[in-house]
N, C-alpha and C positions, 0 to 999 in steps of 0.2 A: 208188675209193667208200667206203670210211668215214672217212674224211678229212677230206673236203666231207657226209657226210653231220652227220659232226659239228662243224662249222663253222653251218651251217644249221639246228644245235639253238642250238647256243651265239649262232647269230639271231637266236632266236624268243626266245633267254632274254635277251638284249640288249633285244629291245622289250618282253618283255612285264616290264623290269625298269622305260623308259626311260620305260611306260603307267601305271605305278605311283608315279613319281620324275614325273611331269603330273602325273599326278591331285595329289599332293601340295603342288605349286608348288602351283595353283591354288591351293589352298586354302589357301594361305599368304596372297597373293596378295588372297583373298578379305579374311583378320582382316584384313593390313597395312590395305582400304581400310579399312573398318568401327573399325579402330582411330585412325585417320588420321579418319577424320568425326569419333566422341567428342572426341578430343584435342581438333578443333578449335570443338567444342560446349566446350566445356573453355575454352578458354580468351577464344572468345569471353564466354564468364559469366565469366570473368576480367576483360576487359580492360571488364564492365562494371556488375560489384561495388564501384570506391569512388562510381562513379555513386548509388549503390546505397541503397549503408550511407551517404553524402549526407543521401539523398531520405529516409532511414526514422528519421533525426534531426531530420530537419524535422515532419516529421510524428508524428512521440512530445510534440517542444519543444510541435507547433501543440496535440496531444490533450492532455497536462499540464497545457498551459495553461492553457485553458480551464479544469477542475479547477482550479489552482491559484488561478486568478480566485477562481471560490464562495468557495476557502477562507482567500483573504485579506477578500476583506468582513465575509464571518462574521467572522473575528475577530478584525476590525476591530472595527466591530457590541458584538463582545462586551468588550473589552476598552474602548468606549468608554463600555458604557451600569454600567458594575459602576466604569469609574475617574472616571466624566465630563471624562475630559476630555480634549482631539483630539489622541488618537493612532490611529499610521496603522503598523494589518502589512501585509510587504514577502516574498515569497517568493523569493527570486533564484534563477532554477533552469538552468539546464548541461546539455546529452546530452555522457560522451562515453563513446564508448568504446558508445552501444548504453545505457545506464544513465543516472540522471538524478539528479542530484544537484541538493537543496533547501537554501538555504538561508535564513534567517528571520531581520527584521531588526526593529526597534521606529522610526518616527521618531518623535519628538518637538518640534513646531514646527517640521519641518520637517530632525534632525539628527537623527544612527543614535545609540540606547541601548542601550546591555547587556541585550539579555532576564529575564539569569540576577537580574539585580543594580535593575533596574527596579522605583520606586515594592520598593524593600526589599520586591524579589525577587515583589511581586503579583502585577506581569511575568504570569511565568513561573507562576506559580499557577495564572493566568486559557487562558496560547497551551498547558500541557500539559492541560487537562481538553480542550478546545475539541480539541485533537487528537485524546485519541485519541479520543473522540465520535463525528468526521465517521469517525479510523479503521475506528471498528467497525463505523460502518453501512455500509460495504462489505463485510460481511462478508455471507454464505446464511444466511439465516431460518434453512433448515434444515439447519444441521449445528450455530449455536451461539446459542445462549440470549441473549433481547435483557438483559444485566445487567453494573450495572459498578460495582466498588465503589471509592468515593473515599477516602482513607483520612485520616486532616490535611489534605486538597485545601485550607483555608484557611489552613492553617498561618503562615502573609509579610500573610494582609492585614490591615488594619485597624481593627478588630474594627465597625467604623459600617458597611465594605460587605458581610461576610459574609451584609446580609440579597438588597444583591444581588446577589451572587453564587448563592446556594442559589433563586434566584426566577430565573435565568435559565437555572443545568443541570434546574432542573424546566420552566422551558416546551421548552429542546434534549430533557430528554429525557423529552418531553410528544409530540413531535412530532417523532423520533426510534420512539417506543415501546419504550424504553430502563424497567424496573424502574433505579431508584440506590442506590444503600445509600450512603449518608454518615456518613460518622464524624469528629467534631470535638470539641473540647475545649473551644470558643466555648459563653459559656451557650445554654439551648434557646431563649430567648426569637427566638430571632433566627431561629431554623426558624420556628417558628408557622402562620407567612403560609402557609407553605406546601408544608413537608413533607407529606406523607398519613395518613404514622404518624412521630410520632417518643417513643427512649428513651432513661432517662438507668441511667446504669451507676453502681452506690454498692460500693465497697465492703461486705465485708462477712462478718466473722469466721468466722460459720459457715459457709454455700457460700462465701465467697474474693468474689461479689463477686454483687450482684445487681440481676435488671431493672426497669423500673419502666414501665411504657404510662400519660408523661403525653397523646396525640390518638396516636388515630386515625378519622381521617376515612372509611373502609372500611368499620369496622362502623356507623356510623352510617348513611352511605351504605346500605350491606345492612339494617340494619330503618327505613327510609325503603320503600325495593320488599316490602320484605315487607310 
């Protein structure tokens, strides 16, 4: 009897253990199915990734293409207005690894011209200012002041082109709502027709530098308003 009772206890113990193992097996089977389902989703996503990446590159190129088309037109207009020559700015762009690469070229009568040396550096002067103004115009006006400093940006321009350059900067600055501080070594006469204020800096033995106000249209406007 004792031996039978021990066998029955052992059997019940084995049955309880079987129940526990069955529960563990069921839980692991559910977990396995969930993992398989998740893995299947990942595999489907990875299968779509190359096509999605290719489509993203196309959309990026189209989006920036519209922006670059406008930049080409604006820069071409600036170059032609200042140099009075038939030149055209082209932006060669391509998307690699979800990044947009842009290479600017200057076409002079259909042939490529080095932007850095074209017209003795005048082309580079104009392109540099145009790109900076366009870039700054995209900034959040709530976080950034609409103010640009141009330090001898006309250094490579012929003197007769400086007034045109100043006029274009004034027009773009007005349109974008930018205040521009223009520093130049050219004669001040070149800026009298476009600048709101003209200051002349001279060496001074006592103070080092003396500042003379040659023109202040804002003061005249304020007087009329008063």
